[in-house]
PyMOL CGO cylinders between C-alpha atoms (Angstrom):
from pymol import cmd
from pymol.cgo import CYLINDER

trace = [
    CYLINDER, -32.46, -11.10, 27.19, -30.68, -9.89, 24.07, 0.3, 1, 1, 1, 1, 1, 1,
    CYLINDER, -30.68, -9.89, 24.07, -31.66, -6.98, 21.84, 0.3, 1, 1, 1, 1, 1, 1,
    CYLINDER, -31.66, -6.98, 21.84, -35.04, -6.27, 20.36, 0.3, 1, 1, 1, 1, 1, 1,
    CYLINDER, -35.04, -6.27, 20.36, -36.00, -8.93, 17.77, 0.3, 1, 1, 1, 1, 1, 1,
    CYLINDER, -36.00, -8.93, 17.77, -37.00, -6.22, 15.29, 0.3, 1, 1, 1, 1, 1, 1,
    CYLINDER, -37.00, -6.22, 15.29, -33.53, -4.63, 15.53, 0.3, 1, 1, 1, 1, 1, 1,
    CYLINDER, -33.53, -4.63, 15.53, -31.82, -8.01, 15.12, 0.3, 1, 1, 1, 1, 1, 1,
    CYLINDER, -31.82, -8.01, 15.12, -33.98, -8.75, 12.09, 0.3, 1, 1, 1, 1, 1, 1,
    CYLINDER, -33.98, -8.75, 12.09, -33.18, -5.33, 10.58, 0.3, 1, 1, 1, 1, 1, 1,
    CYLINDER, -33.18, -5.33, 10.58, -29.45, -5.97, 11.01, 0.3, 1, 1, 1, 1, 1, 1,
    CYLINDER, -29.45, -5.97, 11.01, -29.76, -9.41, 9.37, 0.3, 1, 1, 1, 1, 1, 1,
    CYLINDER, -29.76, -9.41, 9.37, -31.69, -7.97, 6.45, 0.3, 1, 1, 1, 1, 1, 1,
    CYLINDER, -31.69, -7.97, 6.45, -29.03, -5.27, 6.02, 0.3, 1, 1, 1, 1, 1, 1,
    CYLINDER, -29.03, -5.27, 6.02, -26.24, -7.88, 6.03, 0.3, 1, 1, 1, 1, 1, 1,
    CYLINDER, -26.24, -7.88, 6.03, -28.12, -10.02, 3.49, 0.3, 1, 1, 1, 1, 1, 1,
    CYLINDER, -28.12, -10.02, 3.49, -28.72, -7.04, 1.20, 0.3, 1, 1, 1, 1, 1, 1,
    CYLINDER, -28.72, -7.04, 1.20, -25.04, -6.02, 1.39, 0.3, 1, 1, 1, 1, 1, 1,
    CYLINDER, -25.04, -6.02, 1.39, -24.02, -9.61, 0.56, 0.3, 1, 1, 1, 1, 1, 1,
    CYLINDER, -24.02, -9.61, 0.56, -26.44, -9.71, -2.35, 0.3, 1, 1, 1, 1, 1, 1,
    CYLINDER, -26.44, -9.71, -2.35, -25.22, -6.36, -3.71, 0.3, 1, 1, 1, 1, 1, 1,
    CYLINDER, -25.22, -6.36, -3.71, -21.60, -7.54, -3.53, 0.3, 1, 1, 1, 1, 1, 1,
    CYLINDER, -21.60, -7.54, -3.53, -22.25, -10.72, -5.56, 0.3, 1, 1, 1, 1, 1, 1,
    CYLINDER, -22.25, -10.72, -5.56, -19.97, -10.92, -8.55, 0.3, 1, 1, 1, 1, 1, 1,
    CYLINDER, -19.97, -10.92, -8.55, -19.06, -13.48, -11.21, 0.3, 1, 1, 1, 1, 1, 1,
    CYLINDER, -19.06, -13.48, -11.21, -15.36, -13.81, -11.99, 0.3, 1, 1, 1, 1, 1, 1,
    CYLINDER, -15.36, -13.81, -11.99, -13.31, -15.56, -14.63, 0.3, 1, 1, 1, 1, 1, 1,
    CYLINDER, -13.31, -15.56, -14.63, -9.57, -15.96, -14.95, 0.3, 1, 1, 1, 1, 1, 1,
    CYLINDER, -9.57, -15.96, -14.95, -7.69, -16.44, -18.21, 0.3, 1, 1, 1, 1, 1, 1,
    CYLINDER, -7.69, -16.44, -18.21, -4.14, -17.74, -17.80, 0.3, 1, 1, 1, 1, 1, 1,
    CYLINDER, -4.14, -17.74, -17.80, -1.65, -17.23, -20.62, 0.3, 1, 1, 1, 1, 1, 1,
    CYLINDER, -1.65, -17.23, -20.62, 1.88, -18.64, -20.51, 0.3, 1, 1, 1, 1, 1, 1,
    CYLINDER, 1.88, -18.64, -20.51, 4.96, -17.29, -22.24, 0.3, 1, 1, 1, 1, 1, 1,
    CYLINDER, 4.96, -17.29, -22.24, 8.72, -17.49, -22.14, 0.3, 1, 1, 1, 1, 1, 1,
    CYLINDER, 8.72, -17.49, -22.14, 10.18, -14.13, -21.23, 0.3, 1, 1, 1, 1, 1, 1,
    CYLINDER, 10.18, -14.13, -21.23, 13.54, -12.75, -20.16, 0.3, 1, 1, 1, 1, 1, 1,
    CYLINDER, 13.54, -12.75, -20.16, 14.58, -9.67, -18.30, 0.3, 1, 1, 1, 1, 1, 1,
    CYLINDER, 14.58, -9.67, -18.30, 17.44, -8.10, -16.44, 0.3, 1, 1, 1, 1, 1, 1,
    CYLINDER, 17.44, -8.10, -16.44, 17.02, -5.88, -13.44, 0.3, 1, 1, 1, 1, 1, 1,
    CYLINDER, 17.02, -5.88, -13.44, 19.58, -3.07, -13.55, 0.3, 1, 1, 1, 1, 1, 1,
    CYLINDER, 19.58, -3.07, -13.55, 18.81, -1.91, -10.01, 0.3, 1, 1, 1, 1, 1, 1,
    CYLINDER, 18.81, -1.91, -10.01, 19.08, -5.36, -8.44, 0.3, 1, 1, 1, 1, 1, 1,
    CYLINDER, 19.08, -5.36, -8.44, 22.20, -5.94, -6.30, 0.3, 1, 1, 1, 1, 1, 1,
    CYLINDER, 22.20, -5.94, -6.30, 22.35, -9.68, -6.99, 0.3, 1, 1, 1, 1, 1, 1,
    CYLINDER, 22.35, -9.68, -6.99, 22.25, -12.10, -9.92, 0.3, 1, 1, 1, 1, 1, 1,
    CYLINDER, 22.25, -12.10, -9.92, 18.99, -10.66, -11.28, 0.3, 1, 1, 1, 1, 1, 1,
    CYLINDER, 18.99, -10.66, -11.28, 21.02, -7.79, -12.74, 0.3, 1, 1, 1, 1, 1, 1,
    CYLINDER, 21.02, -7.79, -12.74, 22.16, -10.26, -15.43, 0.3, 1, 1, 1, 1, 1, 1,
    CYLINDER, 22.16, -10.26, -15.43, 19.97, -11.42, -18.33, 0.3, 1, 1, 1, 1, 1, 1,
    CYLINDER, 19.97, -11.42, -18.33, 17.83, -14.40, -17.36, 0.3, 1, 1, 1, 1, 1, 1,
    CYLINDER, 17.83, -14.40, -17.36, 14.52, -15.93, -18.35, 0.3, 1, 1, 1, 1, 1, 1,
    CYLINDER, 14.52, -15.93, -18.35, 11.31, -17.24, -16.86, 0.3, 1, 1, 1, 1, 1, 1,
    CYLINDER, 11.31, -17.24, -16.86, 8.36, -19.31, -17.92, 0.3, 1, 1, 1, 1, 1, 1,
    CYLINDER, 8.36, -19.31, -17.92, 5.77, -16.74, -16.95, 0.3, 1, 1, 1, 1, 1, 1,
    CYLINDER, 5.77, -16.74, -16.95, 2.07, -17.15, -16.41, 0.3, 1, 1, 1, 1, 1, 1,
    CYLINDER, 2.07, -17.15, -16.41, -0.13, -14.11, -16.79, 0.3, 1, 1, 1, 1, 1, 1,
    CYLINDER, -0.13, -14.11, -16.79, -3.55, -14.30, -15.12, 0.3, 1, 1, 1, 1, 1, 1,
    CYLINDER, -3.55, -14.30, -15.12, -6.24, -11.82, -16.10, 0.3, 1, 1, 1, 1, 1, 1,
    CYLINDER, -6.24, -11.82, -16.10, -9.30, -11.73, -13.82, 0.3, 1, 1, 1, 1, 1, 1,
    CYLINDER, -9.30, -11.73, -13.82, -12.52, -10.23, -15.20, 0.3, 1, 1, 1, 1, 1, 1,
    CYLINDER, -12.52, -10.23, -15.20, -15.74, -9.65, -13.26, 0.3, 1, 1, 1, 1, 1, 1,
    CYLINDER, -15.74, -9.65, -13.26, -19.38, -8.79, -13.88, 0.3, 1, 1, 1, 1, 1, 1,
    CYLINDER, -19.38, -8.79, -13.88, -22.45, -8.81, -11.70, 0.3, 1, 1, 1, 1, 1, 1,
    CYLINDER, -22.45, -8.81, -11.70, -24.49, -10.56, -14.42, 0.3, 1, 1, 1, 1, 1, 1,
    CYLINDER, -24.49, -10.56, -14.42, -23.87, -13.15, -17.10, 0.3, 1, 1, 1, 1, 1, 1,
    CYLINDER, -23.87, -13.15, -17.10, -24.36, -12.52, -20.81, 0.3, 1, 1, 1, 1, 1, 1,
    CYLINDER, -24.36, -12.52, -20.81, -26.85, -14.34, -23.07, 0.3, 1, 1, 1, 1, 1, 1,
    CYLINDER, -26.85, -14.34, -23.07, -24.40, -17.26, -23.23, 0.3, 1, 1, 1, 1, 1, 1,
    CYLINDER, -24.40, -17.26, -23.23, -24.21, -17.42, -19.41, 0.3, 1, 1, 1, 1, 1, 1,
    CYLINDER, -24.21, -17.42, -19.41, -20.64, -16.06, -19.40, 0.3, 1, 1, 1, 1, 1, 1,
    CYLINDER, -20.64, -16.06, -19.40, -18.85, -13.06, -17.91, 0.3, 1, 1, 1, 1, 1, 1,
    CYLINDER, -18.85, -13.06, -17.91, -16.88, -12.81, -21.15, 0.3, 1, 1, 1, 1, 1, 1,
    CYLINDER, -16.88, -12.81, -21.15, -15.85, -15.51, -23.58, 0.3, 1, 1, 1, 1, 1, 1,
    CYLINDER, -15.85, -15.51, -23.58, -12.31, -16.79, -22.95, 0.3, 1, 1, 1, 1, 1, 1,
    CYLINDER, -12.31, -16.79, -22.95, -11.65, -16.52, -26.71, 0.3, 1, 1, 1, 1, 1, 1,
    CYLINDER, -11.65, -16.52, -26.71, -12.48, -12.81, -26.55, 0.3, 1, 1, 1, 1, 1, 1,
    CYLINDER, -12.48, -12.81, -26.55, -9.90, -12.35, -23.78, 0.3, 1, 1, 1, 1, 1, 1,
    CYLINDER, -9.90, -12.35, -23.78, -7.33, -14.22, -25.85, 0.3, 1, 1, 1, 1, 1, 1,
    CYLINDER, -7.33, -14.22, -25.85, -8.10, -12.08, -28.92, 0.3, 1, 1, 1, 1, 1, 1,
    CYLINDER, -8.10, -12.08, -28.92, -7.81, -8.86, -26.92, 0.3, 1, 1, 1, 1, 1, 1,
    CYLINDER, -7.81, -8.86, -26.92, -4.45, -9.85, -25.39, 0.3, 1, 1, 1, 1, 1, 1,
    CYLINDER, -4.45, -9.85, -25.39, -2.63, -12.08, -27.91, 0.3, 1, 1, 1, 1, 1, 1,
    CYLINDER, -2.63, -12.08, -27.91, -0.79, -9.44, -29.95, 0.3, 1, 1, 1, 1, 1, 1,
    CYLINDER, -0.79, -9.44, -29.95, 0.28, -7.50, -26.88, 0.3, 1, 1, 1, 1, 1, 1,
    CYLINDER, 0.28, -7.50, -26.88, 1.55, -10.52, -24.95, 0.3, 1, 1, 1, 1, 1, 1,
    CYLINDER, 1.55, -10.52, -24.95, 3.19, -12.02, -28.04, 0.3, 1, 1, 1, 1, 1, 1,
    CYLINDER, 3.19, -12.02, -28.04, 5.79, -9.22, -27.99, 0.3, 1, 1, 1, 1, 1, 1,
    CYLINDER, 5.79, -9.22, -27.99, 7.09, -10.55, -24.64, 0.3, 1, 1, 1, 1, 1, 1,
    CYLINDER, 7.09, -10.55, -24.64, 7.46, -14.16, -25.81, 0.3, 1, 1, 1, 1, 1, 1,
    CYLINDER, 7.46, -14.16, -25.81, 11.15, -15.01, -26.23, 0.3, 1, 1, 1, 1, 1, 1,
    CYLINDER, 11.15, -15.01, -26.23, 12.11, -11.38, -25.76, 0.3, 1, 1, 1, 1, 1, 1,
    CYLINDER, 12.11, -11.38, -25.76, 14.24, -9.56, -23.20, 0.3, 1, 1, 1, 1, 1, 1,
    CYLINDER, 14.24, -9.56, -23.20, 12.68, -6.76, -21.14, 0.3, 1, 1, 1, 1, 1, 1,
    CYLINDER, 12.68, -6.76, -21.14, 15.07, -3.97, -20.13, 0.3, 1, 1, 1, 1, 1, 1,
    CYLINDER, 15.07, -3.97, -20.13, 15.11, -0.68, -18.28, 0.3, 1, 1, 1, 1, 1, 1,
    CYLINDER, 15.11, -0.68, -18.28, 15.85, 2.09, -20.82, 0.3, 1, 1, 1, 1, 1, 1,
    CYLINDER, 15.85, 2.09, -20.82, 18.25, 3.59, -18.25, 0.3, 1, 1, 1, 1, 1, 1,
    CYLINDER, 18.25, 3.59, -18.25, 20.42, 0.45, -18.27, 0.3, 1, 1, 1, 1, 1, 1,
    CYLINDER, 20.42, 0.45, -18.27, 23.92, 1.29, -19.53, 0.3, 1, 1, 1, 1, 1, 1,
    CYLINDER, 23.92, 1.29, -19.53, 23.71, -1.60, -22.04, 0.3, 1, 1, 1, 1, 1, 1,
    CYLINDER, 23.71, -1.60, -22.04, 20.19, -0.89, -23.31, 0.3, 1, 1, 1, 1, 1, 1,
    CYLINDER, 20.19, -0.89, -23.31, 21.25, 0.79, -26.60, 0.3, 1, 1, 1, 1, 1, 1,
    CYLINDER, 21.25, 0.79, -26.60, 23.77, -1.97, -27.30, 0.3, 1, 1, 1, 1, 1, 1,
    CYLINDER, 23.77, -1.97, -27.30, 21.17, -4.73, -26.74, 0.3, 1, 1, 1, 1, 1, 1,
    CYLINDER, 21.17, -4.73, -26.74, 18.54, -2.86, -28.79, 0.3, 1, 1, 1, 1, 1, 1,
    CYLINDER, 18.54, -2.86, -28.79, 20.99, -2.39, -31.68, 0.3, 1, 1, 1, 1, 1, 1,
    CYLINDER, 20.99, -2.39, -31.68, 21.91, -6.09, -31.63, 0.3, 1, 1, 1, 1, 1, 1,
    CYLINDER, 21.91, -6.09, -31.63, 18.46, -7.61, -31.10, 0.3, 1, 1, 1, 1, 1, 1,
    CYLINDER, 18.46, -7.61, -31.10, 15.99, -4.96, -32.30, 0.3, 1, 1, 1, 1, 1, 1,
    CYLINDER, 15.99, -4.96, -32.30, 12.37, -5.43, -31.34, 0.3, 1, 1, 1, 1, 1, 1,
    CYLINDER, 12.37, -5.43, -31.34, 13.20, -8.50, -29.23, 0.3, 1, 1, 1, 1, 1, 1,
    CYLINDER, 13.20, -8.50, -29.23, 14.36, -6.00, -26.60, 0.3, 1, 1, 1, 1, 1, 1,
    CYLINDER, 14.36, -6.00, -26.60, 11.27, -4.62, -24.88, 0.3, 1, 1, 1, 1, 1, 1,
    CYLINDER, 11.27, -4.62, -24.88, 11.86, -1.15, -23.40, 0.3, 1, 1, 1, 1, 1, 1,
    CYLINDER, 11.86, -1.15, -23.40, 10.60, -0.27, -19.93, 0.3, 1, 1, 1, 1, 1, 1,
    CYLINDER, 10.60, -0.27, -19.93, 10.93, 3.49, -19.62, 0.3, 1, 1, 1, 1, 1, 1,
    CYLINDER, 10.93, 3.49, -19.62, 13.06, 4.34, -16.58, 0.3, 1, 1, 1, 1, 1, 1,
    CYLINDER, 13.06, 4.34, -16.58, 11.85, 1.22, -14.72, 0.3, 1, 1, 1, 1, 1, 1,
    CYLINDER, 11.85, 1.22, -14.72, 13.21, -2.22, -14.12, 0.3, 1, 1, 1, 1, 1, 1,
    CYLINDER, 13.21, -2.22, -14.12, 10.88, -4.83, -15.66, 0.3, 1, 1, 1, 1, 1, 1,
    CYLINDER, 10.88, -4.83, -15.66, 10.10, -6.52, -12.35, 0.3, 1, 1, 1, 1, 1, 1,
    CYLINDER, 10.10, -6.52, -12.35, 7.05, -8.75, -12.09, 0.3, 1, 1, 1, 1, 1, 1,
    CYLINDER, 7.05, -8.75, -12.09, 5.30, -5.88, -10.29, 0.3, 1, 1, 1, 1, 1, 1,
    CYLINDER, 5.30, -5.88, -10.29, 5.97, -3.45, -13.15, 0.3, 1, 1, 1, 1, 1, 1,
    CYLINDER, 5.97, -3.45, -13.15, 5.04, -6.08, -15.73, 0.3, 1, 1, 1, 1, 1, 1,
    CYLINDER, 5.04, -6.08, -15.73, 1.73, -6.77, -13.93, 0.3, 1, 1, 1, 1, 1, 1,
    CYLINDER, 1.73, -6.77, -13.93, 0.90, -3.05, -14.04, 0.3, 1, 1, 1, 1, 1, 1,
    CYLINDER, 0.90, -3.05, -14.04, 1.91, -2.82, -17.72, 0.3, 1, 1, 1, 1, 1, 1,
    CYLINDER, 1.91, -2.82, -17.72, -0.30, -5.77, -18.67, 0.3, 1, 1, 1, 1, 1, 1,
    CYLINDER, -0.30, -5.77, -18.67, -3.16, -4.43, -16.54, 0.3, 1, 1, 1, 1, 1, 1,
    CYLINDER, -3.16, -4.43, -16.54, -3.11, -1.01, -18.19, 0.3, 1, 1, 1, 1, 1, 1,
    CYLINDER, -3.11, -1.01, -18.19, -3.15, -2.53, -21.68, 0.3, 1, 1, 1, 1, 1, 1,
    CYLINDER, -3.15, -2.53, -21.68, -5.84, -5.10, -20.81, 0.3, 1, 1, 1, 1, 1, 1,
    CYLINDER, -5.84, -5.10, -20.81, -8.07, -2.38, -19.33, 0.3, 1, 1, 1, 1, 1, 1,
    CYLINDER, -8.07, -2.38, -19.33, -7.67, -0.20, -22.42, 0.3, 1, 1, 1, 1, 1, 1,
    CYLINDER, -7.67, -0.20, -22.42, -8.48, -2.97, -24.93, 0.3, 1, 1, 1, 1, 1, 1,
    CYLINDER, -8.48, -2.97, -24.93, -11.42, -4.18, -22.80, 0.3, 1, 1, 1, 1, 1, 1,
    CYLINDER, -11.42, -4.18, -22.80, -12.94, -0.69, -22.86, 0.3, 1, 1, 1, 1, 1, 1,
    CYLINDER, -12.94, -0.69, -22.86, -12.33, -0.41, -26.63, 0.3, 1, 1, 1, 1, 1, 1,
    CYLINDER, -12.33, -0.41, -26.63, -13.87, -3.83, -27.32, 0.3, 1, 1, 1, 1, 1, 1,
    CYLINDER, -13.87, -3.83, -27.32, -16.98, -2.96, -25.29, 0.3, 1, 1, 1, 1, 1, 1,
    CYLINDER, -16.98, -2.96, -25.29, -17.46, 0.29, -27.23, 0.3, 1, 1, 1, 1, 1, 1,
    CYLINDER, -17.46, 0.29, -27.23, -16.24, -0.55, -30.74, 0.3, 1, 1, 1, 1, 1, 1,
    CYLINDER, -16.24, -0.55, -30.74, -16.20, -4.32, -30.93, 0.3, 1, 1, 1, 1, 1, 1,
    CYLINDER, -16.20, -4.32, -30.93, -13.55, -5.43, -33.39, 0.3, 1, 1, 1, 1, 1, 1,
    CYLINDER, -13.55, -5.43, -33.39, -13.22, -8.95, -32.02, 0.3, 1, 1, 1, 1, 1, 1,
    CYLINDER, -13.22, -8.95, -32.02, -15.19, -12.08, -32.91, 0.3, 1, 1, 1, 1, 1, 1,
    CYLINDER, -15.19, -12.08, -32.91, -17.03, -12.29, -29.57, 0.3, 1, 1, 1, 1, 1, 1,
    CYLINDER, -17.03, -12.29, -29.57, -19.08, -9.50, -27.99, 0.3, 1, 1, 1, 1, 1, 1,
    CYLINDER, -19.08, -9.50, -27.99, -17.81, -7.82, -24.83, 0.3, 1, 1, 1, 1, 1, 1,
    CYLINDER, -17.81, -7.82, -24.83, -20.32, -6.09, -22.57, 0.3, 1, 1, 1, 1, 1, 1,
    CYLINDER, -20.32, -6.09, -22.57, -19.52, -2.70, -21.05, 0.3, 1, 1, 1, 1, 1, 1,
    CYLINDER, -19.52, -2.70, -21.05, -20.36, -4.02, -17.56, 0.3, 1, 1, 1, 1, 1, 1,
    CYLINDER, -20.36, -4.02, -17.56, -17.34, -6.38, -17.64, 0.3, 1, 1, 1, 1, 1, 1,
    CYLINDER, -17.34, -6.38, -17.64, -14.47, -5.03, -15.55, 0.3, 1, 1, 1, 1, 1, 1,
    CYLINDER, -14.47, -5.03, -15.55, -10.85, -6.04, -15.33, 0.3, 1, 1, 1, 1, 1, 1,
    CYLINDER, -10.85, -6.04, -15.33, -10.33, -6.83, -11.68, 0.3, 1, 1, 1, 1, 1, 1,
    CYLINDER, -10.33, -6.83, -11.68, -6.62, -7.65, -11.52, 0.3, 1, 1, 1, 1, 1, 1,
    CYLINDER, -6.62, -7.65, -11.52, -3.59, -9.01, -13.33, 0.3, 1, 1, 1, 1, 1, 1,
    CYLINDER, -3.59, -9.01, -13.33, -1.22, -11.46, -11.72, 0.3, 1, 1, 1, 1, 1, 1,
    CYLINDER, -1.22, -11.46, -11.72, 2.19, -12.26, -13.25, 0.3, 1, 1, 1, 1, 1, 1,
    CYLINDER, 2.19, -12.26, -13.25, 3.83, -15.46, -12.06, 0.3, 1, 1, 1, 1, 1, 1,
    CYLINDER, 3.83, -15.46, -12.06, 7.62, -15.31, -12.32, 0.3, 1, 1, 1, 1, 1, 1,
    CYLINDER, 7.62, -15.31, -12.32, 8.13, -18.81, -10.98, 0.3, 1, 1, 1, 1, 1, 1,
    CYLINDER, 8.13, -18.81, -10.98, 5.78, -21.52, -9.70, 0.3, 1, 1, 1, 1, 1, 1,
    CYLINDER, 5.78, -21.52, -9.70, 6.04, -20.00, -6.21, 0.3, 1, 1, 1, 1, 1, 1,
    CYLINDER, 6.04, -20.00, -6.21, 6.39, -16.25, -6.85, 0.3, 1, 1, 1, 1, 1, 1,
    CYLINDER, 6.39, -16.25, -6.85, 3.92, -13.78, -8.32, 0.3, 1, 1, 1, 1, 1, 1,
    CYLINDER, 3.92, -13.78, -8.32, 3.14, -10.07, -8.40, 0.3, 1, 1, 1, 1, 1, 1,
    CYLINDER, 3.14, -10.07, -8.40, -0.31, -8.58, -8.83, 0.3, 1, 1, 1, 1, 1, 1,
    CYLINDER, -0.31, -8.58, -8.83, -1.70, -5.21, -9.90, 0.3, 1, 1, 1, 1, 1, 1,
    CYLINDER, -1.70, -5.21, -9.90, -5.21, -3.83, -9.59, 0.3, 1, 1, 1, 1, 1, 1,
    CYLINDER, -5.21, -3.83, -9.59, -6.80, -0.41, -9.32, 0.3, 1, 1, 1, 1, 1, 1,
    CYLINDER, -6.80, -0.41, -9.32, -9.34, -1.27, -6.65, 0.3, 1, 1, 1, 1, 1, 1,
]
cmd.load_cgo(trace, "trace")
């Protein structure tokens, strides 16, 4: 016959406890914007200015729900991210090392978004959005400052930036 029933039961209990401990609630807030970029290091057409209708997905997680049975209110996410993401809307993202960066910045001012020594690829943009979202989430949990409460147990799990309907890049720290 197979193994000892007590050992099998112990293994099943261990698996069930690990599953229970890993349970997590997740939400995703998707924000769309029109954004342009040029990729100085790209050998093809992407080295020229062009735009995208981008979708930015922010995934938050918590192992419990708040008193309103939510991970975090979607309006709180929007409040935390609106000003930051607004800068990208109808703007052109550029590598500060691009030979035309100063010329574009002089002509279009704050509508040129600098990416220090990096091409503003979807991968780099996902990391940039992630870092900001993580910082404002931590600040909101400690200091508040937005209309909806944010618990300190809420974690930013990942950010996904869609460049087209079939292409995305994602950044997380886990």
